[in-house]
N, C-alpha and C positions, 0 to 999 in steps of 0.2 A: 243545626245540623253540621255547625263549625264554626269556629271565634277564630277573631285573630288578638293579639298579645290583649288588647286593652277591650278586651272583649266583648267586642261589636260581632253579631252574628253576622256570617259572609260564606256563602257557596263555600261546599268542600272539598272543589277541585279547583279553588284559590288559591296559587301559590302562596297568599298570605295567611294562609289558615294556621294554627297552631296549635287548636285541638281542634276535637271530634266526638260525638256518641256514637253509639255503635254504626244505623242508619248511614252517620256522614262519614264514616269511616268507609264501609264499604263503598258506597258511591265515592268515594276519592279513589279507592283499589281499583273500581272501576272504568276508573272516568264518565261513570255516569252525572250530567251537569243539566238541567235545564236555561241554565244560563250564556251558557257558552255558546260558539257558533264551531257547529260539525256538520259534517257533510249528512245527509237524512242516513246513509249508510255507514257511517262511523255512529252516529248515534241509537240505530237501532243495534249494530253490535253491542257498543256500552251498555245499553237498555237490556239486551237477553242476558250478558254475566252479570250486571245488578241482581236481577229476578233470579237468578239459579244458586246466586251466594244467597238471596236474600232465604229464598227456598230451602237452600241445607240450612240454614242455621236455623229457622224458627221454630223448628219441632226441640233443638236444644233448646230455647228459653226456660228457665222455671218459672213452676206457680201456674202455669196454666196464662201466661201473659202472652202477648205480641212483643215484638221487638220494642218497639217507641213504650209502650205500657215500662215494662220489667226496665230498660235504657233510663227513663224520665223517676223511676220512682224513687224517693227519697229514701226505701231502706237500703238498694241496689249500690253496692259501691264499687270502683274500678274493676275489684278482683275479683269478684261477681261475673262481672262483663266478661274480666283474660278467662275466668274458667270455663264461660261458651265457646270463644273460641279457641283455648287450648282440647275440648272434647269435641270439636269439630276439625281441628289437627291431625287429632287422632283416628278418627274416624277417614279419613282420608283413603 
């Protein structure tokens, strides 16, 4: 979901992360982490924010893919992912 400069995988909310897949970027934006310690209330809020963002974006994914399948498909480009995000922003 995220990587550091040398390509090593890391939690998306880790400050050392330098690149993210689409779901990792949503987790980063909503501070949703399974590895960082939060209060139960903060974890619930970040999980709810992540779920809302995910559910908002999922119907915008082309080809009938789920978000992870779309992001990981060999033919999906960074431009394709950015188009989904641009469409989402226009619909807000």
